[in-house]
C-alpha positions as CSV (number, residue, x, y, z in Angstrom):
1,X,0.0,0.0,0.0
2,X,1.4,3.4,-1.0
3,X,0.5,6.2,1.3
4,X,0.4,10.0,0.7
5,X,0.8,12.1,3.8
6,X,-1.1,15.3,3.0
7,X,0.8,17.7,5.4
8,X,-1.0,20.9,4.4
9,X,-1.9,24.3,5.8
10,X,-5.6,25.1,5.9
11,X,-7.4,28.5,5.5
12,X,-9.4,29.2,8.6
13,X,-13.1,29.1,7.9
14,X,-12.8,28.8,4.1
15,X,-14.2,25.3,3.3
16,X,-14.4,26.0,-0.4
17,X,-10.7,26.9,-0.7
18,X,-9.6,24.1,1.5
19,X,-11.7,21.6,-0.5
20,X,-10.2,23.0,-3.7
21,X,-6.7,22.5,-2.3
22,X,-7.6,19.0,-1.1
23,X,-8.7,18.0,-4.6
24,X,-5.4,19.2,-6.0
25,X,-3.5,17.1,-3.5
26,X,-5.7,14.1,-4.2
27,X,-5.1,14.5,-8.0
28,X,-1.3,14.7,-7.4
29,X,-1.4,11.7,-5.1
30,X,-3.3,9.6,-7.7
31,X,-0.8,10.6,-10.4
32,X,2.0,9.4,-8.1
33,X,0.4,6.1,-7.5
34,X,-0.9,6.5,-4.0
35,X,-3.5,4.0,-2.6
36,X,-4.4,6.1,0.4
37,X,-4.1,9.9,1.1
38,X,-4.4,11.1,4.7
39,X,-5.2,14.7,5.5
40,X,-4.8,16.4,9.0
41,X,-7.5,17.0,11.6
42,X,-10.1,19.6,10.5
43,X,-8.3,20.1,7.2
44,X,-11.5,21.4,5.5
45,X,-12.2,24.1,8.1
46,X,-9.0,25.0,9.9
47,X,-8.6,24.6,13.6
48,X,-9.2,27.8,15.6
49,X,-13.0,27.9,15.2
50,X,-14.0,30.1,18.2
51,X,-15.3,32.9,16.1
52,X,-16.8,30.6,13.4
53,X,-18.6,27.7,15.0
54,X,-21.5,26.3,13.0
55,X,-20.6,28.5,10.0
56,X,-18.2,25.9,8.7
57,X,-20.0,22.7,9.8
58,X,-21.0,20.4,7.0
59,X,-22.9,17.1,7.1
60,X,-21.0,13.8,6.6
61,X,-23.0,13.1,3.4
62,X,-22.8,16.7,2.1
63,X,-21.7,17.7,-1.4
64,X,-18.1,18.7,-0.3
65,X,-17.5,15.3,1.2
66,X,-19.1,13.4,-1.7
67,X,-17.3,15.5,-4.3
68,X,-13.9,14.7,-2.7
69,X,-14.7,11.0,-2.6
70,X,-15.6,11.2,-6.3
71,X,-12.4,13.1,-7.1
72,X,-10.4,10.4,-5.4
73,X,-12.1,7.6,-7.3
74,X,-10.7,4.2,-6.2
75,X,-8.0,5.8,-4.1
76,X,-8.9,6.0,-0.4
77,X,-8.8,9.3,1.4
78,X,-9.0,10.3,5.1
79,X,-10.1,13.9,5.6
80,X,-10.9,15.9,8.8
81,X,-13.8,18.3,8.9
82,X,-16.2,20.1,11.2
83,X,-19.3,17.9,11.1
84,X,-22.9,19.1,11.3
85,X,-24.8,16.4,13.1
86,X,-28.4,16.1,14.1
87,X,-30.2,18.3,16.7
88,X,-27.7,21.1,16.3
89,X,-24.8,19.1,17.4
90,X,-21.3,19.7,15.9
91,X,-18.4,17.2,15.9
92,X,-14.7,17.1,15.1
93,X,-14.8,14.3,12.6
94,X,-12.7,12.3,10.2
95,X,-14.2,10.5,7.1
96,X,-12.7,7.5,5.4
97,X,-13.6,7.6,1.7
98,X,-13.0,4.7,-0.6
99,X,-14.3,3.7,-4.0
100,X,-15.9,7.1,-4.4
101,X,-18.1,6.9,-1.3
102,X,-18.0,7.5,2.5
103,X,-17.0,4.2,4.1
104,X,-16.5,5.1,7.8
105,X,-16.9,8.2,10.1
106,X,-15.1,8.8,13.3
107,X,-16.1,11.5,15.8
108,X,-13.3,12.7,18.1
109,X,-14.0,11.3,21.6
110,X,-11.6,13.2,23.9
111,X,-11.9,16.9,23.3
112,X,-9.2,19.0,25.0
113,X,-10.2,22.1,27.0
114,X,-7.0,23.8,28.2
115,X,-4.9,26.8,27.2
116,X,-5.9,27.7,23.6
117,X,-7.3,24.2,22.9
118,X,-11.0,24.8,23.6
119,X,-12.7,22.1,21.6
120,X,-15.2,21.2,24.3
121,X,-16.7,24.6,24.0
122,X,-17.5,24.1,20.3
123,X,-17.9,20.4,19.7
124,X,-19.8,17.4,21.1
125,X,-17.7,14.4,21.9
126,X,-18.1,11.3,19.8
127,X,-19.7,8.3,21.6
128,X,-17.9,5.3,20.0
129,X,-14.8,4.1,18.2
130,X,-14.7,1.0,16.0
131,X,-12.3,-0.6,13.6
132,X,-13.5,-0.9,10.1
133,X,-12.8,-3.0,7.0
134,X,-11.0,-1.6,3.9
135,X,-9.6,-3.2,0.8
136,X,-6.2,-2.9,2.5
137,X,-7.1,-4.5,5.7
138,X,-8.8,-3.5,8.9
139,X,-8.2,0.1,10.2
140,X,-9.2,2.5,12.9
141,X,-9.0,6.3,13.2
142,X,-8.1,8.3,16.3
143,X,-8.2,12.1,16.1
144,X,-5.2,13.8,17.8
145,X,-6.0,13.8,21.5
146,X,-7.8,10.4,21.2
147,X,-4.4,8.9,20.7
148,X,-3.2,10.2,24.0
149,X,-5.7,7.9,25.8
150,X,-3.7,4.7,25.8
151,X,-6.7,2.4,26.1
152,X,-8.2,3.6,22.7
153,X,-5.4,2.2,20.5
154,X,-5.5,-1.0,22.5
155,X,-9.3,-1.3,22.0
156,X,-8.9,-0.6,18.3
157,X,-6.4,-3.4,17.8
158,X,-8.6,-5.8,19.9
159,X,-11.3,-4.8,17.4
160,X,-9.1,-6.1,14.7
161,X,-7.3,-2.9,13.5
162,X,-4.0,-3.6,11.7
163,X,-3.5,0.1,10.8
164,X,-4.0,3.1,13.2
165,X,-4.7,6.4,11.4
166,X,-4.1,9.6,13.5
167,X,-5.0,12.9,11.8
168,X,-3.8,15.7,14.1
169,X,-3.6,19.5,14.5
170,X,-0.7,19.5,17.0
171,X,1.0,22.9,17.8
172,X,4.2,23.7,19.4
173,X,4.2,24.2,23.2
174,X,5.5,27.7,24.2
175,X,8.0,26.1,26.6
176,X,9.6,23.2,24.5
177,X,12.1,22.5,27.3
178,X,9.1,21.3,29.4
179,X,7.1,19.7,26.6
180,X,8.5,19.0,23.2
181,X,5.3,17.9,21.4
182,X,7.3,16.6,18.4
183,X,9.3,14.2,20.5
184,X,6.2,13.1,22.5
185,X,4.3,12.3,19.3
186,X,7.2,10.3,17.9
187,X,7.4,8.4,21.1
188,X,3.7,7.7,21.2
189,X,3.4,6.5,17.6
190,X,6.5,4.3,17.9
191,X,5.3,2.8,21.2
192,X,1.9,1.9,19.8
193,X,3.4,0.4,16.7
194,X,5.7,-1.8,18.6
195,X,3.5,-2.8,21.5
196,X,0.4,-3.4,19.4
197,X,2.2,-4.8,16.3
198,X,0.4,-2.4,14.0
199,X,1.2,0.2,11.4
200,X,0.6,3.8,12.6
201,X,0.0,6.7,10.2
202,X,0.3,10.1,11.8
203,X,-0.5,13.2,9.8
204,X,-0.1,16.7,11.3
205,X,-0.8,20.0,9.6
206,X,1.6,22.9,9.1
207,X,1.2,26.7,9.2
208,X,-0.1,29.0,11.9
209,X,-3.5,30.1,13.2
210,X,-3.8,32.7,15.9
211,X,-1.2,31.7,18.5
212,X,-0.9,28.1,17.3
213,X,2.2,27.1,15.2
214,X,1.7,23.7,13.7
215,X,4.9,21.8,13.1
216,X,4.1,19.0,10.6
217,X,6.4,16.0,10.9
218,X,3.9,13.5,9.6
219,X,5.2,10.0,9.6
220,X,4.4,6.3,9.1
221,X,5.7,3.7,11.6
222,X,5.9,0.0,10.9
223,X,5.1,-2.7,13.5
224,X,8.8,-2.9,14.5
225,X,8.6,0.8,15.6
226,X,10.7,2.0,12.7
227,X,9.7,5.3,11.0
228,X,9.5,4.3,7.3
229,X,8.4,7.7,5.9
230,X,8.3,11.2,7.3
231,X,7.5,14.7,6.3
232,X,9.5,17.8,7.2
233,X,9.3,19.7,10.5
């Protein structure tokens, strides 16, 4: 399986522009023979949504999602977006698209609410996490902070997942001598890969929104804990 790590920047609140950019990346990935393209968390909306809220929320079966699935064709795509659910609920979600349709939807379970990460003020937490079948094997998705809850990857693998996909919007901590988020993520992904004997795909965005600086360093880890592909920091 050939994987494209779509380590991109997103325009805050501009779903149309972000979708256009995503389709460009998908087209390039297809031309280069990718089987799966993974985008970061909230790649269709941007991260700092405090002033935007429901303005950028789209339904899982909306035209933007279906058009991206159609653009990808047989290639699989994981894309993060602000989901408009039922009864005025909003979720931080990731969609797995394959064969031109939506195959699986994961809603972020563990929403941070500290410093400038105020997701619980704007999103509803997801209520479940399941592995799912693809033509490449059984996979599971964990969105950013989900992966810091050690029992979730364990449950995913017990549910049959052979590949863990982690879309993220991880920014630099203002005091890297106390918390180097890049090193933490590298340690987490390699630990899960070795201990759970699974592949781990981590895709983080780049760029800056408000006071958040996103550092990239997307990577793929094999079941021996070796980083077999990585993007720039």
